[in-house]
Each structure stands twice: as C-alpha cells, then as structure tokens.
Backbone as CSV, one residue per row, in Angstrom:
resi,resn,N_x,N_y,N_z,CA_x,CA_y,CA_z,C_x,C_y,C_z
1,MET,22.941,65.516,-22.825,22.798,64.920,-21.542,22.536,63.416,-21.693
2,LYS,23.342,62.634,-21.032,23.210,61.192,-21.115,22.607,60.674,-19.822
3,GLY,21.788,59.642,-19.919,21.151,59.058,-18.760,19.741,58.604,-19.107
4,PHE,19.024,58.176,-18.096,17.673,57.684,-18.299,16.675,58.753,-17.896
5,SER,15.605,58.805,-18.623,14.522,59.710,-18.230,13.691,59.020,-17.158
6,ILE,12.882,59.769,-16.483,12.018,59.197,-15.438,11.074,58.160,-16.042
7,PHE,10.594,58.401,-17.217,9.698,57.455,-17.887,10.426,56.143,-18.174
8,GLU,11.644,56.220,-18.700,12.414,55.018,-19.005,12.756,54.253,-17.728
9,LEU,13.092,54.969,-16.681,13.403,54.344,-15.394,12.160,53.666,-14.813
10,SER,11.021,54.336,-14.868,9.753,53.763,-14.372,9.373,52.516,-15.165
11,LEU,9.533,52.570,-16.467,9.219,51.430,-17.317,10.132,50.249,-16.996
12,ALA,11.409,50.476,-16.796,12.362,49.415,-16.455,12.020,48.785,-15.105
13,ILE,11.694,49.614,-14.121,11.324,49.098,-12.795,10.033,48.292,-12.882
14,THR,9.063,48.749,-13.633,7.792,48.026,-13.803,8.037,46.667,-14.445
15,ILE,8.878,46.631,-15.463,9.189,45.361,-16.127,9.907,44.417,-15.171
16,LEU,10.849,44.911,-14.382,11.568,44.071,-13.409,10.620,43.532,-12.335
17,ILE,9.708,44.378,-11.861,8.724,43.927,-10.865,7.822,42.854,-11.468
18,PHE,7.365,43.039,-12.704,6.523,42.055,-13.378,7.273,40.723,-13.514
19,ILE,8.536,40.777,-13.924,9.347,39.555,-14.065,9.530,38.884,-12.705
20,PHE,9.791,39.668,-11.665,9.980,39.126,-10.318,8.725,38.383,-9.848
21,PHE,7.552,39.023,-9.957,6.316,38.389,-9.509,5.944,37.194,-10.383
22,SER,6.232,37.252,-11.668,5.958,36.114,-12.550,6.818,34.913,-12.163
23,LEU,8.082,35.156,-11.893,8.970,34.062,-11.475,8.552,33.492,-10.112
24,THR,8.163,34.366,-9.204,7.701,33.912,-7.886,6.459,33.037,-8.037
25,TYR,5.512,33.457,-8.839,4.282,32.698,-9.085,4.621,31.342,-9.712
26,LEU,5.515,31.341,-10.684,5.922,30.115,-11.348,6.597,29.160,-10.358
27,ILE,7.479,29.668,-9.538,8.177,28.838,-8.550,7.189,28.238,-7.552
28,LEU,6.217,29.020,-7.084,5.213,28.500,-6.150,4.359,27.413,-6.805
29,ASN,3.977,27.620,-8.053,3.188,26.603,-8.748,3.981,25.324,-8.971
30,ILE,5.237,25.456,-9.323,6.077,24.271,-9.497,6.243,23.546,-8.168
31,SER,6.409,24.303,-7.101,6.531,23.707,-5.773,5.262,22.952,-5.390
32,ASN,4.099,23.547,-5.628,2.829,22.875,-5.325,2.651,21.633,-6.178
33,PHE,3.000,21.724,-7.458,2.905,20.562,-8.341,3.841,19.468,-7.858
34,ASN,5.052,19.853,-7.471,6.029,18.891,-6.986,5.505,18.178,-5.747
35,SER,4.919,18.929,-4.815,4.349,18.315,-3.610,3.228,17.361,-3.980
36,TYR,2.350,17.793,-4.866,1.237,16.941,-5.294,1.776,15.687,-5.964
37,PHE,2.758,15.864,-6.836,3.334,14.741,-7.567,3.990,13.749,-6.607
38,ILE,4.772,14.277,-5.679,5.474,13.403,-4.732,4.482,12.672,-3.837
39,PHE,3.546,13.412,-3.229,2.596,12.755,-2.326,1.653,11.847,-3.080
40,GLY,1.129,12.313,-4.191,0.201,11.501,-4.969,0.854,10.255,-5.504
41,LEU,2.023,10.397,-6.105,2.725,9.254,-6.643,3.182,8.338,-5.517
42,GLY,3.551,8.917,-4.382,3.983,8.106,-3.248,2.898,7.155,-2.775
43,TYR,1.681,7.667,-2.572,0.573,6.815,-2.144,0.231,5.780,-3.215
44,TYR,0.204,6.222,-4.465,-0.090,5.308,-5.570,0.960,4.207,-5.633
45,GLN,2.230,4.589,-5.519,3.313,3.622,-5.593,3.251,2.634,-4.423
46,GLU,2.956,3.133,-3.226,2.821,2.236,-2.069,1.706,1.227,-2.294
47,ALA,0.577,1.674,-2.834,-0.544,0.771,-3.104,-0.160,-0.274,-4.143
48,ALA,0.503,0.152,-5.207,0.920,-0.782,-6.257,1.918,-1.809,-5.722
49,LEU,2.861,-1.368,-4.909,3.837,-2.297,-4.327,3.166,-3.296,-3.387
50,PHE,2.200,-2.816,-2.587,1.466,-3.709,-1.691,0.745,-4.791,-2.485
51,LEU,0.029,-4.395,-3.541,-0.732,-5.370,-4.331,0.189,-6.375,-5.009
52,LYS,1.319,-5.919,-5.498,2.277,-6.824,-6.139,2.863,-7.807,-5.122
53,GLU,3.198,-7.294,-3.949,3.801,-8.123,-2.900,2.821,-9.183,-2.389
54,ILE,1.601,-8.762,-2.082,0.644,-9.719,-1.513,0.187,-10.729,-2.557
55,GLU,0.127,-10.320,-3.806,-0.258,-11.265,-4.865,0.734,-12.417,-4.935
56,LYS,2.010,-12.090,-4.925,3.063,-13.114,-4.974,2.978,-14.043,-3.760
57,GLU,2.772,-13.453,-2.586,2.717,-14.247,-1.352,1.480,-15.135,-1.310
58,LEU,0.339,-14.614,-1.741,-0.886,-15.406,-1.716,-0.842,-16.557,-2.712
59,LYS,-0.278,-16.320,-3.878,-0.199,-17.383,-4.885,0.605,-18.574,-4.376
60,SER,1.610,-18.305,-3.549,2.472,-19.392,-3.083,2.178,-19.810,-1.644
61,MET,1.009,-19.436,-1.119,0.698,-19.845,0.265,0.671,-21.362,0.356
62,GLU,1.028,-21.864,1.533,1.098,-23.312,1.742,0.877,-23.642,3.214
63,ASP,0.802,-24.932,3.514,0.641,-25.360,4.897,1.804,-24.836,5.735
64,SER,1.530,-24.542,7.005,2.590,-24.069,7.892,3.555,-25.202,8.202
65,ASN,4.700,-24.861,8.775,5.683,-25.885,9.139,5.206,-26.781,10.276
66,ILE,4.164,-26.371,10.973,3.640,-27.209,12.058,2.322,-27.868,11.656
67,GLY,2.032,-27.842,10.332,0.883,-28.564,9.812,-0.408,-27.772,9.738
68,GLY,-0.356,-26.477,9.973,-1.567,-25.659,9.914,-2.010,-25.403,8.487
69,TYR,-3.318,-25.209,8.317,-3.927,-24.890,7.030,-3.306,-23.595,6.486
70,PRO,-3.138,-23.450,5.168,-2.482,-22.261,4.610,-3.116,-20.933,5.012
71,LEU,-4.400,-20.952,5.269,-5.124,-19.732,5.628,-5.529,-19.839,7.089
72,GLU,-5.114,-18.881,7.909,-5.435,-18.953,9.333,-6.574,-18.026,9.738
73,GLU,-6.551,-16.801,9.228,-7.569,-15.826,9.613,-7.957,-15.014,8.384
74,ALA,-9.270,-14.900,8.145,-9.761,-14.207,6.959,-10.863,-13.227,7.361
75,LEU,-10.452,-12.001,7.662,-11.385,-10.937,8.019,-11.264,-9.820,6.984
76,ASN,-12.196,-8.881,6.996,-12.151,-7.791,6.009,-10.976,-6.850,6.199
77,GLN,-10.494,-6.711,7.432,-9.367,-5.820,7.688,-8.133,-6.564,8.187
78,LYS,-8.181,-7.881,8.136,-7.014,-8.669,8.545,-6.995,-9.990,7.795
79,LEU,-5.808,-10.348,7.343,-5.600,-11.616,6.655,-4.323,-12.240,7.201
80,THR,-4.420,-13.495,7.654,-3.258,-14.217,8.153,-3.151,-15.529,7.381
81,PHE,-1.951,-15.794,6.859,-1.724,-16.988,6.053,-0.257,-17.388,6.153
82,TYR,0.085,-18.507,5.521,1.444,-19.030,5.572,2.040,-19.091,4.162
83,SER,3.288,-18.636,4.052,3.971,-18.649,2.768,5.480,-18.551,3.017
84,ASP,6.249,-19.244,2.202,7.713,-19.174,2.301,8.189,-17.989,1.466
85,ILE,8.189,-16.813,2.066,8.467,-15.590,1.302,9.951,-15.354,1.054
86,ASP,10.819,-15.962,1.853,12.258,-15.745,1.648,12.963,-16.979,1.079
87,LYS,12.191,-17.962,0.661,12.694,-19.175,-0.012,13.795,-19.891,0.772
88,ASP,13.585,-20.004,2.100,14.555,-20.711,2.939,14.014,-22.057,3.428
89,ASN,12.932,-22.538,2.812,12.252,-23.795,3.151,11.600,-23.770,4.526
90,LEU,11.481,-22.579,5.127,10.700,-22.392,6.340,9.529,-21.486,5.973
91,VAL,8.335,-21.916,6.316,7.125,-21.198,5.918,6.786,-20.152,6.980
92,GLU,6.803,-18.883,6.568,6.512,-17.789,7.489,5.011,-17.598,7.670
93,LYS,4.661,-17.138,8.869,3.280,-16.748,9.164,3.183,-15.245,8.868
94,ILE,2.292,-14.868,7.965,2.186,-13.488,7.508,0.800,-12.951,7.832
95,SER,0.758,-11.745,8.375,-0.511,-11.068,8.648,-0.463,-9.670,8.063
96,TYR,-1.503,-9.316,7.332,-1.729,-7.942,6.888,-2.951,-7.453,7.647
97,PHE,-2.869,-6.246,8.208,-3.996,-5.731,8.974,-3.965,-4.212,9.022
98,ILE,-5.131,-3.646,9.305,-5.244,-2.198,9.452,-5.295,-1.868,10.936
99,GLU,-4.473,-0.881,11.326,-4.454,-0.395,12.698,-4.260,1.120,12.640
100,ASN,-5.216,1.851,13.180,-5.158,3.327,13.183,-4.946,3.901,11.779
101,ASN,-5.738,3.430,10.832,-5.684,3.884,9.432,-4.325,3.646,8.779
102,THR,-3.602,2.662,9.279,-2.306,2.286,8.725,-2.325,0.799,8.405
103,LEU,-1.908,0.449,7.185,-1.800,-0.949,6.799,-0.437,-1.456,7.248
104,LYS,-0.454,-2.531,8.007,0.787,-3.102,8.538,0.916,-4.561,8.123
105,LYS,2.160,-5.037,8.195,2.458,-6.431,7.883,3.292,-7.009,9.009
106,GLU,2.864,-8.175,9.488,3.630,-8.900,10.508,4.133,-10.205,9.907
107,ILE,5.363,-10.539,10.253,5.959,-11.795,9.798,6.540,-12.512,11.008
108,ILE,6.206,-13.800,11.108,6.793,-14.639,12.152,7.435,-15.830,11.457
109,SER,8.734,-15.988,11.623,9.440,-17.148,11.088,9.430,-18.242,12.142
110,PRO,9.252,-19.480,11.736,9.249,-20.565,12.724,10.661,-20.771,13.273
111,THR,10.726,-21.061,14.570,12.019,-21.291,15.221,11.909,-22.468,16.181
112,GLY,13.040,-22.944,16.618,13.087,-23.985,17.638,13.033,-25.380,17.066
113,SER,13.103,-26.338,17.982,12.990,-27.737,17.622,12.179,-28.431,18.702
114,PRO,10.984,-28.796,18.458,10.263,-28.715,17.197,9.921,-27.253,16.850
115,LEU,9.677,-27.025,15.569,9.369,-25.678,15.101,8.087,-25.156,15.714
116,LYS,8.084,-23.841,15.985,6.872,-23.179,16.459,6.914,-21.723,16.007
117,TYR,5.741,-21.095,15.960,5.629,-19.689,15.595,5.507,-18.887,16.881
118,ASP,6.596,-18.242,17.278,6.670,-17.511,18.533,6.260,-16.052,18.312
119,ASP,5.127,-15.651,18.918,4.627,-14.278,18.767,5.625,-13.236,19.267
120,LEU,6.535,-13.613,20.132,7.532,-12.673,20.639,8.586,-12.329,19.582
121,LYS,8.646,-13.120,18.520,9.632,-12.884,17.458,8.989,-12.281,16.211
122,THR,7.893,-11.584,16.415,7.168,-10.952,15.311,7.930,-9.736,14.800
123,LYS,8.036,-9.644,13.482,8.606,-8.464,12.830,7.451,-7.727,12.161
124,THR,7.274,-6.465,12.541,6.170,-5.667,12.001,6.728,-4.505,11.208
125,ARG,6.098,-4.234,10.063,6.480,-3.052,9.298,5.234,-2.383,8.738
126,ILE,5.363,-1.097,8.519,4.261,-0.305,7.963,4.308,-0.406,6.449
127,ILE,3.160,-0.688,5.851,3.056,-0.785,4.400,2.545,0.536,3.821
128,ILE,1.416,1.035,4.346,0.832,2.297,3.871,0.284,3.053,5.068
129,LYS,0.689,4.311,5.184,0.176,5.188,6.247,-1.011,5.984,5.714
130,GLU,-1.798,6.492,6.624,-2.875,7.433,6.326,-3.864,6.914,5.287
131,LEU,-4.412,5.749,5.533,-5.449,5.217,4.653,-6.763,5.950,4.886
132,PRO,-7.561,6.130,3.839,-8.906,6.666,4.049,-9.684,5.681,4.918
133,ALA,-10.407,6.183,5.865,-11.131,5.295,6.778,-12.622,5.532,6.636
134,PRO,-13.415,4.574,6.936,-13.066,3.155,7.115,-12.984,2.468,5.762
135,GLN,-12.247,1.401,5.711,-12.212,0.615,4.476,-11.893,-0.831,4.780
136,ASN,-12.533,-1.705,4.018,-12.225,-3.122,4.064,-11.251,-3.401,2.933
137,ILE,-10.277,-4.223,3.199,-9.258,-4.507,2.201,-9.411,-5.899,1.601
138,PHE,-9.856,-6.849,2.403,-9.886,-8.231,1.950,-11.317,-8.745,1.783
139,TYR,-11.513,-9.484,0.686,-12.799,-10.106,0.376,-12.504,-11.536,-0.036
140,TYR,-13.409,-12.451,0.309,-13.153,-13.869,0.115,-14.309,-14.512,-0.634
141,TYR,-13.955,-15.411,-1.577,-14.951,-16.043,-2.427,-14.689,-17.541,-2.523
142,ASP,-15.769,-18.309,-2.732,-15.624,-19.745,-2.952,-15.360,-19.999,-4.439
143,LYS,-15.336,-21.257,-4.834,-14.995,-21.603,-6.219,-16.000,-21.077,-7.230
144,ASP,-17.240,-20.805,-6.797,-18.275,-20.268,-7.688,-18.382,-18.747,-7.602
145,PHE,-17.412,-18.126,-6.965,-17.325,-16.674,-6.794,-18.456,-16.117,-5.921
146,ASN,-18.897,-16.927,-4.963,-19.848,-16.466,-3.951,-19.066,-16.009,-2.737
147,THR,-19.480,-14.916,-2.122,-18.817,-14.422,-0.920,-18.914,-15.464,0.185
148,THR,-17.803,-15.673,0.892,-17.791,-16.623,1.998,-16.851,-16.145,3.101
149,SER,-17.162,-16.558,4.320,-16.263,-16.284,5.437,-15.726,-17.591,6.021
150,ASP,-16.140,-18.718,5.438,-15.684,-20.037,5.860,-14.298,-20.296,5.251
151,ILE,-13.276,-20.339,6.096,-11.897,-20.485,5.630,-11.725,-21.718,4.742
152,SER,-12.396,-22.804,5.059,-12.230,-24.034,4.273,-12.836,-23.923,2.876
153,LYS,-13.712,-22.960,2.648,-14.345,-22.794,1.332,-13.705,-21.689,0.492
154,ILE,-12.806,-20.919,1.066,-12.186,-19.804,0.337,-11.263,-20.353,-0.749
155,LYS,-11.493,-19.910,-1.985,-10.654,-20.298,-3.121,-10.093,-19.075,-3.850
156,ILE,-10.738,-17.911,-3.667,-10.316,-16.683,-4.326,-10.256,-15.580,-3.270
157,ILE,-9.180,-14.807,-3.297,-9.017,-13.698,-2.355,-8.859,-12.410,-3.153
158,LYS,-9.630,-11.419,-2.748,-9.524,-10.096,-3.375,-8.871,-9.158,-2.371
159,ALA,-7.813,-8.483,-2.821,-7.183,-7.432,-2.017,-7.508,-6.116,-2.710
160,ASN,-8.220,-5.255,-2.017,-8.686,-3.979,-2.568,-8.131,-2.855,-1.694
161,ILE,-7.434,-1.914,-2.306,-6.826,-0.838,-1.518,-7.233,0.513,-2.083
162,LYS,-7.575,1.405,-1.172,-7.918,2.771,-1.542,-6.963,3.698,-0.804
163,VAL,-6.298,4.600,-1.559,-5.344,5.538,-0.975,-5.658,6.941,-1.459
164,PHE,-5.165,7.907,-0.725,-5.316,9.297,-1.134,-4.438,9.568,-2.353
165,THR,-4.909,10.457,-3.245,-4.104,10.826,-4.408,-3.415,12.161,-4.216
166,SER,-3.696,12.842,-3.122,-3.045,14.131,-2.882,-2.945,14.371,-1.393
167,ASN,-2.205,15.391,-1.034,-2.092,15.726,0.382,-3.296,16.511,0.866
168,LYS,-4.259,16.778,-0.013,-5.484,17.477,0.376,-6.495,16.522,1.009
169,LYS,-6.308,15.233,0.829,-7.159,14.199,1.419,-8.598,14.243,0.932
170,ASP,-8.806,14.677,-0.309,-10.172,14.729,-0.814,-10.359,13.919,-2.097
171,SER,-9.314,13.315,-2.609,-9.462,12.466,-3.781,-8.719,11.153,-3.535
172,PHE,-9.210,10.089,-4.183,-8.712,8.753,-3.890,-8.309,8.021,-5.155
173,PHE,-7.418,7.066,-4.975,-7.049,6.103,-6.003,-7.399,4.739,-5.427
174,GLU,-8.035,3.899,-6.230,-8.419,2.575,-5.749,-8.007,1.532,-6.768
175,ASN,-7.464,0.423,-6.284,-7.045,-0.663,-7.154,-7.207,-1.978,-6.397
176,TYR,-7.291,-3.073,-7.141,-7.451,-4.375,-6.486,-6.817,-5.469,-7.333
177,ILE,-6.642,-6.615,-6.687,-6.205,-7.827,-7.373,-7.107,-8.969,-6.905
178,LEU,-7.277,-9.943,-7.755,-7.942,-11.194,-7.406,-6.902,-12.294,-7.516
179,VAL,-6.781,-13.096,-6.465,-5.758,-14.143,-6.445,-6.414,-15.471,-6.138
180,THR,-6.042,-16.474,-6.905,-6.452,-17.847,-6.641,-5.204,-18.598,-6.173
181,PRO,-5.030,-18.710,-4.857,-3.832,-19.398,-4.347,-3.748,-20.816,-4.871
182,ARG,-2.574,-21.194,-5.358,-2.376,-22.509,-5.969,-2.735,-23.649,-5.020
183,ASN,-2.353,-23.533,-3.759,-2.556,-24.628,-2.808,-3.946,-24.664,-2.196
184,LEU,-4.823,-23.751,-2.584,-6.215,-23.824,-2.132,-7.121,-24.396,-3.224
185,LYS,-6.628,-24.488,-4.443,-7.443,-24.970,-5.561,-7.889,-26.416,-5.373
186,GLU,-6.928,-27.274,-5.023,-7.221,-28.709,-5.001,-7.854,-29.202,-3.699
187,ARG,-8.038,-28.353,-2.737,-8.588,-28.805,-1.456,-10.084,-28.862,-1.488
C-alpha cells in the first residue's frame, strides 16, 4: 500500500503551519522595522537638512537691500534675518519659526523700484512636522558667549532641534549647530 500514514500527514501539516506562522512573524517584524527606520530616519534626516541649510544661510547673512541690519528678529522660536540664498544679488528676508509644533520657513524676495520686502509675496514651506513641544530652537550669545537678547550684541547663534526618533513619539533625537555669522563679527 502506497501513501502517507496519518502520522506522516499530521507531521507534514504541523511543519507547514510552523513555517507559515514563522514567515508571518518575520514579515510583521520586518514591516515594523521598516516603519521605524523610515519614520526615524525621516525625522533625523529632516533635522540634519535643516541644520545644514540654516548654517549656510546664517554664515552669509548680510544687510538687507533696503539697508536693514542683517538680523531683524531674534526670539527663541523665531529668527528673522537677511541673506542672499539664491545668489541673485538680491538679499532675501528669511524667517524660521514654530507654528503648531511645525517648523516653517518664510522667504520674501525684494521687489519693485525702489526695492521693498512685500509681505504679500511671502513663500512659506514646512521644514519639519510634528516637533516635540514645547521647545526653543534659537539661542543667542554675545562675543564672550554670554546669553543676550539684544540684536546689536548677538555674535553667535545656536540652532538646536529636537525631533522624534520613532512613530511612537516617546524617544527623541537632538542636535545643534553654533554659527558665527561673518557679517556680525566686525560690528
């Protein structure tokens, strides 16, 4: 008589069920890891890009096209300054600020003759969504590294960003840069 015995059939089914559940478990774990990796790396990458971008802009800040001081507003959750970010010899007005736990950037290019910064021509974009709240991002120091809020005494700017490292919202990544804008040194 050829065929499988009940024992052999039961053993084969048990092995197939074990393989099925093992593969399902593995796929779910890979999926969870992938989500963690994507979300965690996404927030980390956004923070790194923000710090790189603002460092470049702050280093090259300069007087506005209408003669304004390079630094216009220096608050813990908002920074407004002037820099020629697109190298077109027109100095843009740039603001970074937090609104509803979202870091945003506004850019106003000067227009008209004589030049002016028209708030109606503001371009706004989101830099980082879902920031841990509350948090201060900007810190200001004088030449002796003393904290100051007096715009005319600011020589060093610290940009500090804290972001979530996972979609669970219970762990954070924090990084910062210190920038000494070239055009604030000699003033």
